[in-house]
C-alpha positions as CSV (number, residue, x, y, z in Angstrom):
1,X,34.0,-80.7,-23.1
2,X,33.6,-76.9,-22.2
3,X,33.6,-75.7,-18.6
4,X,30.0,-75.6,-17.4
5,X,28.9,-72.8,-15.2
6,X,28.4,-73.9,-11.6
7,X,25.0,-74.7,-10.3
8,X,23.5,-73.9,-6.9
9,X,23.1,-77.3,-5.4
10,X,23.6,-78.7,-1.9
11,X,25.8,-81.2,-3.5
12,X,28.1,-78.7,-5.1
13,X,31.7,-79.1,-4.5
14,X,33.2,-76.0,-3.0
15,X,36.1,-74.7,-5.0
16,X,38.6,-72.2,-3.8
17,X,39.9,-71.3,-7.2
18,X,39.2,-67.8,-8.5
19,X,38.4,-69.1,-12.0
20,X,35.5,-71.4,-10.9
21,X,34.1,-68.6,-8.6
22,X,33.9,-66.0,-11.3
23,X,32.5,-68.4,-13.9
24,X,28.8,-68.6,-12.6
25,X,26.1,-66.1,-13.4
26,X,23.6,-67.6,-10.9
27,X,22.6,-65.8,-7.9
28,X,24.3,-67.2,-4.9
29,X,22.0,-67.3,-1.7
30,X,25.0,-67.5,0.6
31,X,27.1,-64.6,-1.0
32,X,26.9,-61.9,1.6
33,X,29.0,-59.5,-0.5
34,X,26.3,-59.0,-3.3
35,X,23.5,-58.0,-0.9
36,X,21.0,-59.7,-3.3
37,X,18.8,-62.4,-2.1
38,X,16.7,-64.9,-4.0
39,X,14.0,-62.4,-5.1
40,X,16.8,-60.0,-6.5
41,X,15.9,-57.3,-4.0
42,X,18.6,-55.6,-2.0
43,X,18.6,-55.1,1.7
44,X,18.4,-57.1,4.8
45,X,16.5,-60.4,4.9
46,X,13.2,-60.4,6.8
47,X,14.5,-62.9,9.4
48,X,17.3,-60.4,10.2
49,X,14.8,-57.7,10.7
50,X,12.6,-59.7,12.9
51,X,15.5,-60.7,15.0
52,X,16.7,-57.2,15.4
53,X,13.3,-55.9,16.3
54,X,12.6,-58.8,18.6
55,X,16.0,-58.2,20.5
56,X,15.4,-54.5,20.8
57,X,11.8,-55.1,22.1
58,X,13.1,-57.6,24.6
59,X,15.6,-55.1,26.0
60,X,13.0,-52.3,26.2
61,X,10.6,-54.5,28.0
62,X,13.0,-55.7,30.4
63,X,14.0,-52.0,31.3
64,X,10.3,-51.2,31.7
65,X,9.7,-54.1,33.9
66,X,12.7,-53.3,36.2
67,X,11.7,-49.6,36.4
68,X,8.2,-50.6,37.4
69,X,9.3,-53.2,39.8
70,X,12.0,-51.2,41.7
71,X,11.2,-47.6,41.5
72,X,8.9,-46.0,44.1
73,X,5.3,-44.9,43.3
74,X,6.2,-41.3,44.0
75,X,8.9,-41.3,41.1
76,X,6.4,-43.1,38.8
77,X,3.8,-40.4,39.5
78,X,6.4,-37.6,39.0
79,X,7.0,-38.8,35.4
80,X,3.3,-39.0,34.6
81,X,2.7,-42.9,35.0
82,X,-0.3,-43.4,37.2
83,X,-1.8,-46.6,36.0
84,X,0.2,-49.8,36.3
85,X,-0.3,-53.3,37.6
86,X,0.2,-54.3,41.3
87,X,3.7,-54.9,42.4
88,X,2.5,-58.5,43.3
89,X,2.9,-59.3,39.6
90,X,6.6,-58.4,39.6
91,X,7.1,-61.4,41.8
92,X,4.2,-63.6,40.7
93,X,4.8,-63.5,36.9
94,X,8.6,-64.6,37.0
95,X,7.6,-67.3,39.6
96,X,4.8,-68.5,37.4
97,X,7.0,-68.7,34.3
98,X,9.6,-70.7,36.3
99,X,7.0,-73.2,37.6
100,X,5.7,-73.7,34.1
101,X,9.2,-74.4,32.8
102,X,9.9,-76.9,35.5
103,X,6.6,-78.6,35.1
104,X,7.1,-78.8,31.3
105,X,10.4,-80.5,31.7
106,X,9.1,-82.9,34.4
107,X,6.2,-83.8,32.0
108,X,8.7,-84.3,29.2
109,X,10.9,-86.5,31.2
110,X,7.8,-88.5,32.3
111,X,6.7,-89.0,28.8
112,X,10.0,-90.3,27.8
113,X,9.9,-92.8,30.7
114,X,6.6,-93.9,29.6
115,X,7.6,-94.4,26.0
116,X,10.8,-96.5,27.0
117,X,10.3,-100.1,27.1
118,X,11.4,-101.9,30.4
119,X,14.8,-103.3,30.7
120,X,13.6,-106.9,30.5
121,X,11.9,-106.2,27.1
122,X,13.5,-107.9,24.0
123,X,12.6,-104.5,22.2
124,X,15.6,-103.0,24.0
125,X,17.9,-105.5,22.3
126,X,16.1,-106.1,18.9
127,X,13.9,-103.8,16.9
128,X,12.8,-103.2,13.3
129,X,16.1,-101.7,12.4
130,X,18.3,-104.4,13.9
131,X,20.6,-106.0,11.4
132,X,22.3,-109.5,11.8
133,X,26.0,-109.6,10.9
134,X,26.6,-111.2,7.5
135,X,29.5,-113.8,7.1
136,X,31.8,-112.8,4.3
137,X,33.9,-115.6,2.9
138,X,36.9,-114.5,1.0
139,X,39.8,-116.3,-0.6
140,X,42.1,-113.4,-0.2
141,X,44.6,-113.1,2.6
142,X,43.9,-111.5,6.0
143,X,45.2,-108.2,4.9
144,X,43.0,-108.0,1.8
145,X,39.7,-108.7,3.7
146,X,37.0,-106.2,2.8
147,X,35.3,-104.0,5.4
148,X,32.3,-105.7,6.8
149,X,28.9,-104.0,6.4
150,X,27.2,-102.3,9.4
151,X,25.4,-104.6,11.8
152,X,24.4,-105.0,15.5
153,X,26.6,-106.9,17.8
154,X,24.5,-109.9,19.2
155,X,24.0,-109.9,23.0
156,X,25.7,-113.2,23.3
157,X,28.8,-111.8,21.9
158,X,28.8,-108.8,24.2
159,X,28.1,-111.3,27.3
160,X,31.0,-113.4,26.2
161,X,33.3,-110.5,25.9
162,X,32.4,-108.9,29.2
163,X,32.0,-112.0,31.3
164,X,34.4,-114.6,29.9
165,X,37.0,-113.9,32.7
166,X,34.6,-114.1,35.5
167,X,34.0,-117.9,35.2
């Protein structure tokens, strides 16, 4: 059978051999050296451009915020800035943001507590994904025993293991 060209697939086995790498003619999305994306156009990807513009915008906005918050009014007037918000917002805006973050975390934790069943509920022990262990009978020796399928350990086995010495 002839060597088939590699196919772009998530299940593709990565090969480090030069022969296999050069055999394909498909565009590789992960190939950073070619500079060609899925559409066949050269240049940066839109996500990279948006990330770069976003980071530069964040830095510029932070610098402007600190200049507005810390420099005196006379200096701002001397460079031609006459209209700006009250200095109250230099303290209030970050404070409001932090309060919103803390309340969001508290709300999220509260929702998780409400969605969790109480410790006395059987739903903590058994649910729709629980599997009972299967008993495998084999005629082979102890060394040739197959690996048991995945299953849950029963609560009676856990109690026996933990509390057997306390009697």
